[in-house]
Residue frames as a rotation matrix with the C-alpha (Angstrom) as fourth column:
MET 1
0.217 -0.662 -0.718 65.61
0.927 0.369 -0.060 45.77
0.305 -0.653 0.694 5.76
GLY 2
0.800 -0.014 0.600 66.50
-0.126 -0.981 0.145 48.64
0.587 -0.192 -0.787 8.06
MET 3
-0.250 -0.945 -0.210 69.70
0.277 0.138 -0.951 49.43
0.928 -0.296 0.227 9.92
THR 4
0.887 0.443 0.129 69.49
-0.034 -0.215 0.976 49.34
0.460 -0.870 -0.176 13.72
TYR 5
-0.202 -0.964 0.175 72.24
-0.292 -0.111 -0.950 50.17
0.935 -0.243 -0.259 16.19
PHE 6
0.722 0.366 -0.588 72.49
0.386 0.491 0.781 48.23
0.574 -0.790 0.213 19.42
ARG 7
0.337 -0.561 0.756 74.11
-0.733 -0.660 -0.163 49.96
0.591 -0.499 -0.634 22.37
ARG 8
0.680 -0.216 -0.701 76.56
0.408 0.906 0.117 47.74
0.610 -0.365 0.703 24.23
TYR 9
0.784 -0.500 0.368 78.88
-0.610 -0.506 0.610 48.12
-0.119 -0.703 -0.701 27.21
ARG 10
0.146 -0.820 -0.554 82.46
0.025 0.562 -0.827 47.00
0.989 0.106 0.102 27.21
MET 11
0.869 0.151 0.470 82.95
-0.463 -0.079 0.883 45.75
0.171 -0.985 0.001 30.77
GLU 12
0.098 -0.955 -0.279 86.38
-0.308 0.238 -0.921 45.08
0.946 0.176 -0.271 32.26
LEU 13
0.990 0.133 0.049 87.71
-0.096 0.376 0.921 43.08
0.104 -0.917 0.385 35.20
ASP 14
0.159 -0.973 0.165 91.18
-0.887 -0.214 -0.408 43.33
0.432 -0.081 -0.898 36.76
LEU 15
0.727 0.134 -0.674 92.34
-0.038 0.987 0.156 39.74
0.686 -0.088 0.722 37.24
ARG 16
-0.388 -0.922 0.011 95.24
0.006 -0.014 -1.000 40.80
0.922 -0.387 0.011 39.47
VAL 17
-0.778 0.157 0.608 92.77
-0.625 -0.290 -0.725 41.31
0.063 -0.944 0.324 42.33
PHE 18
0.262 0.938 -0.228 90.08
-0.914 0.317 0.254 38.81
0.310 0.142 0.940 41.30
ARG 19
-0.768 -0.422 0.482 89.88
-0.570 0.793 -0.214 35.47
-0.292 -0.439 -0.850 43.08
ALA 20
-0.268 0.660 -0.701 87.93
-0.639 0.423 0.643 32.82
0.721 0.621 0.308 41.19
GLN 21
-0.712 0.130 0.690 85.69
-0.577 0.452 -0.680 30.66
-0.400 -0.883 -0.246 43.38
TRP 22
0.004 0.799 -0.601 83.47
-0.767 0.388 0.511 27.63
0.641 0.459 0.615 42.84
ASP 23
-0.221 0.050 0.974 82.15
-0.802 0.558 -0.211 24.79
-0.554 -0.828 -0.083 44.94
GLN 24
-0.632 -0.143 -0.762 82.68
-0.679 0.575 0.455 21.65
0.373 0.805 -0.461 42.88
GLU 25
-0.974 0.223 -0.046 80.90
0.218 0.854 -0.472 19.37
-0.066 -0.470 -0.880 45.35
SER 26
-0.319 0.918 -0.237 77.62
-0.006 -0.252 -0.968 21.30
-0.948 -0.307 0.086 45.48
LEU 27
-0.197 0.189 -0.962 77.66
-0.946 -0.294 0.136 21.57
-0.257 0.937 0.237 41.67
ALA 28
-0.827 -0.190 -0.530 78.09
-0.374 0.889 0.264 17.82
0.421 0.416 -0.806 41.30
SER 29
-0.842 0.539 -0.008 75.38
0.346 0.530 -0.774 17.07
-0.413 -0.655 -0.633 43.86
ALA 30
-0.064 0.830 -0.554 72.99
-0.348 -0.539 -0.767 19.30
-0.935 0.144 0.324 41.86
GLY 31
0.527 0.285 0.801 73.81
0.472 0.685 -0.555 17.33
-0.706 0.670 0.227 38.70
TYR 32
0.956 -0.183 -0.230 76.17
-0.292 -0.685 -0.668 19.83
-0.035 0.706 -0.708 37.03
GLN 33
0.420 -0.866 0.273 79.59
0.649 0.497 0.576 19.12
-0.634 -0.065 0.771 35.58
PHE 34
0.599 -0.379 -0.705 82.18
-0.600 -0.796 -0.082 21.49
-0.530 0.472 -0.704 34.11
VAL 35
0.606 -0.426 0.671 84.03
0.637 0.766 -0.089 20.07
-0.476 0.481 0.736 31.12
GLY 36
-0.051 -0.742 -0.668 87.25
-0.125 -0.659 0.742 21.65
-0.991 0.121 -0.059 29.86
PHE 37
0.483 0.291 -0.826 87.61
-0.774 -0.299 -0.558 22.38
-0.409 0.909 0.081 26.17
GLU 38
-0.431 -0.525 0.734 88.22
0.127 0.770 0.625 19.54
-0.893 0.363 -0.265 23.73
GLU 39
-0.850 0.047 -0.525 87.79
-0.511 -0.314 0.800 19.61
-0.127 0.948 0.291 19.93
GLY 40
-0.830 0.509 -0.227 85.24
0.359 0.800 0.481 16.81
0.426 0.318 -0.847 20.18
LEU 41
-0.370 0.705 -0.606 82.94
0.803 -0.085 -0.589 19.03
-0.467 -0.704 -0.535 22.24
ILE 42
-0.986 -0.058 -0.154 82.44
-0.018 -0.893 0.451 21.79
-0.163 0.447 0.879 19.66
ARG 43
-0.519 0.854 -0.030 78.95
0.147 0.124 0.981 20.54
0.842 0.505 -0.190 18.78
ASP 44
0.028 0.509 -0.860 77.96
0.967 0.203 0.151 20.49
0.252 -0.836 -0.487 22.46
HIS 45
-0.652 -0.297 -0.698 79.24
0.487 -0.869 -0.085 24.05
-0.581 -0.395 0.711 22.90
ALA 46
-0.955 0.294 0.036 77.29
-0.134 -0.537 0.833 25.08
0.264 0.791 0.552 19.81
GLN 47
-0.232 0.911 -0.341 74.12
0.565 0.411 0.715 23.41
0.792 -0.027 -0.610 21.11
ALA 48
-0.082 0.153 -0.985 74.41
0.962 -0.246 -0.118 25.18
-0.260 -0.957 -0.127 24.48
LYS 49
-0.878 -0.293 -0.380 75.11
0.186 -0.938 0.292 28.47
-0.442 0.186 0.878 22.69
TYR 50
-0.769 0.632 0.100 72.07
0.019 -0.133 0.991 28.09
0.639 0.764 0.090 20.39
GLN 51
-0.009 0.808 -0.589 69.73
0.794 0.364 0.487 27.08
0.608 -0.463 -0.645 23.23
SER 52
-0.269 -0.188 -0.945 70.99
0.858 -0.492 -0.146 30.01
-0.437 -0.850 0.294 25.33
PHE 53
-0.746 -0.246 -0.618 70.74
0.067 -0.952 0.298 32.76
-0.662 0.181 0.727 22.72
ARG 54
-0.783 0.351 0.513 68.09
0.606 0.243 0.758 31.80
0.142 0.904 -0.403 20.14
SER 55
0.253 0.961 0.114 65.28
0.853 -0.277 0.443 33.77
0.457 -0.015 -0.889 21.85
GLU 56
0.226 -0.271 -0.936 67.42
0.733 -0.585 0.347 36.57
-0.642 -0.764 0.066 23.28
ILE 57
0.865 0.094 -0.492 68.25
-0.134 -0.903 -0.408 40.06
-0.483 0.419 -0.769 22.00
ASP 58
-0.096 -0.992 -0.083 71.78
-0.472 -0.028 0.881 38.87
-0.876 0.124 -0.465 21.17
ALA 59
-0.253 0.069 0.965 70.32
0.679 0.723 0.126 36.77
-0.689 0.687 -0.230 18.34
ASP 60
0.859 0.488 0.157 69.19
0.472 -0.634 -0.613 40.09
-0.200 0.600 -0.774 16.79
VAL 61
0.635 -0.693 -0.342 72.60
-0.552 -0.717 0.426 41.67
-0.540 -0.082 -0.837 17.37
PHE 62
-0.570 -0.811 -0.131 74.48
-0.741 0.439 0.508 38.60
-0.355 0.386 -0.851 16.13
PRO 63
0.312 0.864 -0.396 72.13
-0.950 0.293 -0.111 36.62
0.020 0.411 0.912 13.84
CYS 64
-0.273 -0.465 -0.842 74.40
-0.460 0.832 -0.311 33.54
0.845 0.302 -0.441 13.86
LEU 65
-0.936 -0.105 0.335 73.39
-0.351 0.298 -0.888 33.00
-0.007 -0.949 -0.316 17.51
GLY 66
-0.112 0.983 0.148 69.81
-0.793 0.002 -0.609 32.41
-0.599 -0.185 0.779 16.42
ARG 67
0.628 0.264 -0.732 70.71
-0.709 0.581 -0.399 29.50
0.320 0.770 0.552 14.14
ARG 68
0.845 -0.299 0.442 72.08
-0.019 0.811 0.585 26.05
-0.534 -0.503 0.680 14.98
ASP 69
0.588 -0.647 0.486 74.44
0.794 0.346 -0.500 26.07
0.155 0.679 0.717 11.99
GLY 70
0.534 -0.364 0.763 75.52
-0.109 -0.925 -0.365 29.63
0.839 0.111 -0.533 12.84
CYS 71
0.744 -0.237 0.625 76.46
-0.656 -0.081 0.750 28.61
-0.127 -0.968 -0.216 16.39
LEU 72
0.751 -0.488 0.445 78.40
0.424 0.873 0.242 25.61
-0.506 0.007 0.862 15.12
ARG 73
0.517 -0.559 0.648 80.25
0.627 -0.269 -0.731 27.72
0.583 0.784 0.212 12.56
LEU 74
0.618 -0.238 0.749 81.00
-0.478 -0.870 0.117 30.33
0.624 -0.431 -0.652 15.25
MET 75
0.814 -0.322 0.484 82.40
-0.331 0.428 0.841 27.71
-0.478 -0.845 0.242 17.65
ARG 76
0.629 -0.610 0.482 84.62
0.756 0.624 -0.197 26.29
-0.181 0.489 0.854 14.94
GLU 77
0.489 -0.419 0.765 85.86
0.309 -0.737 -0.601 29.77
0.816 0.531 -0.230 14.03
ILE 78
0.738 -0.185 0.649 86.55
-0.624 -0.554 0.551 30.78
0.257 -0.811 -0.525 17.66
SER 79
0.770 -0.402 0.495 88.39
-0.120 0.672 0.731 27.55
-0.626 -0.622 0.470 18.52
SER 80
0.601 -0.570 0.560 90.55
0.799 0.440 -0.409 27.71
-0.014 0.694 0.720 15.39
ARG 81
0.850 -0.289 0.440 91.95
-0.167 -0.941 -0.296 31.19
0.499 0.178 -0.848 16.09
ALA 82
-0.052 -0.964 -0.262 95.60
0.381 0.224 -0.897 31.48
0.923 -0.146 0.356 17.10
THR 83
-0.649 -0.170 0.741 94.43
-0.461 -0.688 -0.561 33.63
0.605 -0.706 0.368 20.05
PHE 84
0.436 0.844 -0.313 92.01
-0.282 0.458 0.843 30.99
0.854 -0.280 0.438 21.39
VAL 85
-0.550 -0.543 0.635 92.47
-0.772 0.041 -0.634 30.26
0.318 -0.839 -0.442 25.13
PRO 86
-0.203 0.495 -0.845 91.29
-0.028 0.860 0.510 26.67
0.979 0.128 -0.161 25.75
GLY 87
-0.712 -0.157 -0.684 91.69
0.626 0.300 -0.720 27.06
0.318 -0.941 -0.116 29.53
SER 88
-0.840 0.466 -0.278 89.06
-0.227 -0.767 -0.600 29.83
-0.493 -0.441 0.750 29.48
THR 89
-0.370 0.708 -0.601 86.60
-0.811 0.069 0.580 27.83
0.453 0.702 0.549 27.42
TRP 90
-0.916 0.088 0.391 84.18
-0.229 0.687 -0.689 25.65
-0.329 -0.721 -0.610 29.34
LEU 91
-0.391 0.842 -0.372 81.10
-0.271 0.281 0.921 23.54
0.880 0.460 0.119 28.76
LEU 92
-0.707 0.278 0.650 78.55
-0.656 0.086 -0.750 23.04
-0.264 -0.957 0.122 31.51
ARG 93
-0.579 0.509 -0.637 76.55
-0.135 0.711 0.690 19.81
0.804 0.485 -0.343 31.44
TYR 94
-0.240 0.593 0.769 73.51
-0.964 -0.056 -0.258 18.83
-0.110 -0.803 0.585 33.46
HIS 95
-0.839 -0.033 -0.542 72.96
-0.112 0.987 0.114 15.20
0.532 0.156 -0.832 34.40
ASP 96
-0.023 0.912 0.410 69.35
-0.889 -0.206 0.408 14.43
0.457 -0.356 0.815 35.28
ARG 97
0.969 0.225 0.102 70.41
-0.247 0.848 0.470 10.93
0.019 -0.481 0.877 36.30
PRO 98
0.264 -0.929 0.258 73.74
-0.599 0.052 0.799 9.49
-0.756 -0.365 -0.543 37.48
GLY 99
-0.225 -0.514 0.828 75.89
0.268 0.784 0.560 7.92
-0.937 0.348 -0.038 34.78
GLY 100
0.693 0.526 0.493 74.27
0.622 -0.091 -0.778 9.71
-0.365 0.845 -0.390 31.84
ARG 101
-0.119 -0.770 0.626 76.29
0.954 -0.264 -0.143 11.75
0.276 0.580 0.766 29.32
GLY 102
-0.237 0.103 -0.966 74.63
0.583 -0.780 -0.226 14.98
-0.777 -0.617 0.125 30.37
MET 103
0.516 0.526 0.676 72.89
0.854 -0.379 -0.357 17.71
0.068 0.762 -0.644 28.44
PRO 104
-0.633 -0.749 0.195 74.88
0.736 -0.660 -0.149 20.84
0.241 0.049 0.969 27.46
VAL 105
0.459 0.859 -0.227 73.30
0.885 -0.419 0.204 23.74
0.081 -0.294 -0.952 29.38
GLY 106
0.882 -0.187 -0.432 76.04
-0.051 -0.950 0.307 26.39
-0.468 -0.249 -0.848 29.42
THR 107
0.402 -0.784 0.474 79.13
0.909 0.277 -0.312 27.56
0.113 0.556 0.824 27.57
ILE 108
0.829 -0.285 -0.481 81.81
-0.161 -0.946 0.283 30.23
-0.535 -0.157 -0.830 27.68
GLN 109
0.585 -0.682 0.440 84.70
0.793 0.366 -0.487 30.88
0.172 0.634 0.754 25.31
GLY 110
0.679 -0.434 -0.592 87.87
0.076 -0.760 0.645 32.90
-0.730 -0.484 -0.483 25.78
LEU 111
0.629 -0.565 0.534 90.32
0.629 -0.034 -0.777 34.58
0.457 0.824 0.334 23.45
GLU 112
0.094 -0.650 -0.754 93.40
0.683 -0.509 0.524 36.73
-0.725 -0.564 0.396 24.06
ALA 113
0.498 0.037 0.867 93.68
0.743 -0.533 -0.404 40.13
0.447 0.846 -0.292 22.36
GLU 114
0.121 -0.554 0.823 96.45
-0.034 -0.831 -0.555 42.65
0.992 0.039 -0.119 23.04
GLY 115
-0.817 -0.576 0.010 97.14
-0.077 0.092 -0.993 41.22
0.571 -0.812 -0.119 26.49
TRP 116
-0.406 0.771 0.491 93.46
-0.900 -0.246 -0.359 41.04
-0.156 -0.588 0.794 27.49
GLY 117
-0.885 0.354 0.302 91.34
0.347 0.935 -0.077 37.98
-0.309 0.037 -0.950 28.09
VAL 118
-0.676 0.668 -0.313 88.22
-0.737 -0.607 0.296 38.39
0.008 0.431 0.902 26.00
ILE 119
-0.511 0.634 0.580 84.99
0.142 0.728 -0.671 36.54
-0.848 -0.261 -0.462 26.69
GLN 120
-0.983 0.162 -0.090 83.34
-0.110 -0.115 0.987 35.80
0.149 0.980 0.131 23.36
ASN 121
-0.054 0.996 -0.073 80.07
-0.473 0.039 0.880 34.33
0.879 0.082 0.469 24.52
ILE 122
-0.990 -0.045 0.135 78.66
-0.139 0.512 -0.848 33.22
-0.031 -0.858 -0.513 27.81
GLY 123
-0.248 0.955 -0.164 75.33
-0.764 -0.089 0.639 31.47
0.595 0.283 0.752 27.80
VAL 124
-0.941 0.177 0.287 73.18
-0.065 0.740 -0.669 29.38
-0.331 -0.649 -0.685 30.11
ILE 125
-0.666 0.745 0.042 69.94
0.281 0.198 0.939 27.94
0.691 0.637 -0.341 28.76
ALA 126
-0.279 0.615 0.737 66.79
-0.564 -0.726 0.393 29.53
0.777 -0.306 0.550 30.20
GLU 127
0.653 0.633 -0.416 65.70
-0.094 0.612 0.785 26.49
0.752 -0.474 0.459 32.25
HIS 128
0.343 -0.618 -0.708 68.97
0.874 0.487 -0.002 26.58
0.345 -0.618 0.707 34.21
ARG 129
-0.308 -0.429 0.849 69.31
0.150 -0.903 -0.402 30.33
0.939 0.004 0.343 34.83
GLY 130
0.394 0.460 0.796 69.09
-0.603 -0.525 0.601 31.88
0.694 -0.716 0.071 38.28
ARG 131
0.969 -0.064 -0.241 71.29
0.199 0.780 0.593 29.20
0.150 -0.622 0.768 39.90
GLY 132
0.628 -0.768 -0.129 74.63
-0.417 -0.472 0.777 31.02
-0.657 -0.434 -0.617 39.80
LEU 133
0.519 -0.413 0.748 75.89
0.625 0.781 -0.002 29.04
-0.583 0.469 0.664 36.80
GLY 134
0.795 -0.222 0.565 76.82
0.347 -0.598 -0.723 32.12
0.498 0.770 -0.398 34.76
ARG 135
0.729 -0.529 0.434 78.93
-0.684 -0.584 0.437 33.34
0.023 -0.615 -0.788 37.65
LEU 136
0.489 -0.534 0.689 80.66
-0.092 0.754 0.650 29.96
-0.867 -0.381 0.320 37.84
LEU 137
0.668 -0.237 0.706 81.37
0.741 0.302 -0.600 29.94
-0.071 0.924 0.377 34.09
ILE 138
0.787 -0.382 0.484 82.94
-0.173 -0.890 -0.422 33.40
0.592 0.248 -0.767 34.39
ASN 139
0.633 -0.563 0.531 85.01
-0.644 -0.003 0.765 32.23
-0.429 -0.827 -0.364 37.37
ARG 140
0.534 -0.423 0.732 86.30
0.436 0.880 0.190 29.28
-0.725 0.218 0.654 35.35
ALA 141
0.710 -0.249 0.659 87.17
0.594 -0.292 -0.750 31.50
0.379 0.923 -0.059 32.38
ALA 142
0.794 -0.411 0.448 88.90
-0.516 -0.845 0.139 34.02
0.321 -0.342 -0.883 34.67
ALA 143
0.564 -0.595 0.573 90.98
-0.308 0.493 0.814 31.25
-0.767 -0.635 0.095 36.26
GLY 144
0.567 -0.323 0.758 91.97
0.743 0.599 -0.300 30.07
-0.357 0.733 0.579 32.77
PHE 145
0.765 -0.291 0.574 93.08
0.152 -0.785 -0.600 33.57
0.626 0.547 -0.556 31.80
GLN 146
0.722 -0.507 0.471 95.05
-0.680 -0.393 0.619 33.91
-0.128 -0.767 -0.629 35.05
ALA 147
0.543 -0.512 0.666 96.77
0.171 0.843 0.510 30.55
-0.822 -0.163 0.545 34.40
ALA 148
0.542 -0.305 0.783 97.73
0.835 0.089 -0.543 31.86
0.096 0.948 0.303 30.94
GLY 149
-0.444 -0.791 -0.421 99.36
0.846 -0.524 0.093 34.92
-0.294 -0.315 0.902 32.57
ILE 150
-0.355 0.422 0.834 96.64
0.471 -0.690 0.549 37.37
0.807 0.588 0.046 31.53
ASP 151
-0.890 -0.164 -0.425 95.98
0.455 -0.378 -0.806 40.19
-0.029 -0.911 0.411 34.03
GLN 152
-0.586 0.718 -0.375 92.75
-0.473 -0.679 -0.561 41.69
-0.657 -0.152 0.738 32.69
MET 153
-0.753 0.404 0.520 89.62
0.637 0.648 0.418 40.50
-0.169 0.645 -0.745 30.94
HIS 154
-0.661 0.610 -0.438 86.68
-0.525 -0.792 -0.311 42.11
-0.537 0.024 0.844 29.22
LEU 155
-0.572 0.605 0.554 83.40
0.767 0.634 0.099 41.31
-0.291 0.481 -0.827 27.56
GLU 156
-0.909 0.416 0.023 80.66
-0.371 -0.834 0.407 43.18
0.188 0.362 0.913 25.75
VAL 157
-0.617 0.784 -0.059 76.99
0.709 0.523 -0.474 43.11
-0.341 -0.334 -0.879 26.72
THR 158
-0.414 0.596 0.688 73.94
0.441 -0.530 0.724 44.70
0.796 0.603 -0.044 25.12
THR 159
-0.921 -0.047 0.386 72.70
-0.260 -0.665 -0.700 47.45
0.289 -0.746 0.600 27.46
ALA 160
0.017 0.999 0.047 69.15
-0.835 -0.012 0.550 46.05
0.550 -0.049 0.834 27.37
ASN 161
0.234 -0.007 -0.972 70.42
0.214 0.976 0.044 42.84
0.948 -0.218 0.230 29.04
THR 162
0.241 -0.089 0.966 70.09
-0.717 -0.688 0.115 44.24
0.654 -0.721 -0.230 32.56
SER 163
0.957 0.103 0.271 70.25
-0.268 0.668 0.694 40.89
-0.109 -0.737 0.667 34.37
ALA 164
0.586 -0.809 0.030 73.62
0.732 0.514 -0.446 40.08
0.346 0.283 0.894 32.74
ILE 165
0.060 -0.556 0.829 74.94
-0.026 -0.831 -0.556 43.57
0.998 0.012 -0.064 33.52
ARG 166
0.618 0.243 0.747 73.88
-0.720 -0.205 0.663 43.18
0.314 -0.948 0.048 37.15
LEU 167
0.955 -0.297 0.015 75.69
0.276 0.905 0.325 39.81
-0.110 -0.306 0.946 37.34
TYR 168
0.316 -0.894 0.317 78.87
0.672 -0.025 -0.741 41.19
0.670 0.447 0.593 35.78
GLU 169
0.107 -0.246 0.963 78.89
-0.412 -0.893 -0.182 44.16
0.905 -0.377 -0.197 38.16
GLN 170
0.870 0.221 0.441 78.37
-0.492 0.323 0.809 41.84
0.036 -0.920 0.390 41.17
ILE 171
0.771 -0.636 -0.021 81.40
0.629 0.767 -0.129 39.84
0.098 0.087 0.991 40.04
GLY 172
0.219 -0.708 -0.671 83.48
0.470 -0.527 0.709 43.02
-0.855 -0.470 0.217 39.85
PHE 173
-0.272 -0.264 0.926 83.34
0.959 -0.156 0.237 44.11
0.082 0.952 0.295 36.21
GLN 174
-0.243 0.141 -0.960 83.33
0.232 -0.952 -0.198 47.85
-0.942 -0.271 0.198 35.55
ARG 175
0.743 0.479 0.467 81.64
0.599 -0.165 -0.784 49.59
-0.298 0.862 -0.410 32.63
ALA 176
-0.230 -0.952 -0.199 84.56
0.620 -0.302 0.724 50.93
-0.750 0.043 0.660 30.59
GLN 177
-0.841 -0.022 -0.540 82.95
-0.341 -0.754 0.561 52.31
-0.420 0.656 0.627 27.45
VAL 178
0.287 0.943 0.172 79.85
-0.139 0.218 -0.966 52.30
-0.948 0.253 0.194 25.26
VAL 179
-0.879 -0.470 -0.082 80.12
-0.171 0.150 0.974 50.70
-0.445 0.870 -0.212 21.83
TYR 180
0.160 0.945 -0.285 77.53
-0.709 -0.091 -0.699 50.38
-0.687 0.314 0.656 19.08
LYS 181
-0.740 -0.278 0.613 76.87
0.161 0.811 0.563 47.35
-0.653 0.515 -0.555 16.90
ALA 182
-0.337 0.598 -0.727 75.10
-0.881 -0.473 0.018 48.00
-0.333 0.647 0.686 13.59
CYS 183
-0.750 0.176 0.638 72.67
0.217 0.976 -0.014 45.33
-0.625 0.128 -0.770 12.42
GLU 184
-0.733 0.602 -0.315 70.22
-0.554 -0.261 0.791 44.94
0.394 0.755 0.525 9.57
ILE 185
-0.728 0.599 0.333 66.78
0.004 0.490 -0.872 44.05
-0.685 -0.633 -0.359 10.93
ALA 186
-0.763 0.548 0.343 63.97
0.528 0.222 0.820 42.81
0.373 0.806 -0.459 8.72
GLY 187
-0.727 0.480 -0.491 61.10
0.199 -0.537 -0.820 45.22
-0.657 -0.694 0.295 8.98
């Protein structure tokens, strides 16, 4: 085992000037449905998280993201915190046919820390990327933070994840600082 350090950006967004937007009708017509947080959906969130991160660099940075049981444990831990913000936690389902339950294809979770809204994880499974769904998940989380009276939000992203950084900057996030995450990598 060797120690590796992953460079990450803390990115911040001022919610006092941010206006969340989404088009519910076009989402529904494309087969997508946003589902607000409920305890009974923890397994669906965990499934979406695992499918989104298992082959990504974040599974190296946070090994629990590369395991089904790790994602389930993480979702239970996040949702049980006193600082959990249910209104900023969303599940995105895709319905390939009308009337079906829908497959979990995206997730985002929010916490509050020292007056900030904090995005814990945002993930969209690979087959559904490039459709603006990540942007919509962030918009939903931001609206939830605003409804909770939170004026600012932040997230961390590994600097090698250039497509996510580009998305966050398009939304209005600013790079605030560089942080390092130490990880043991088998080698």
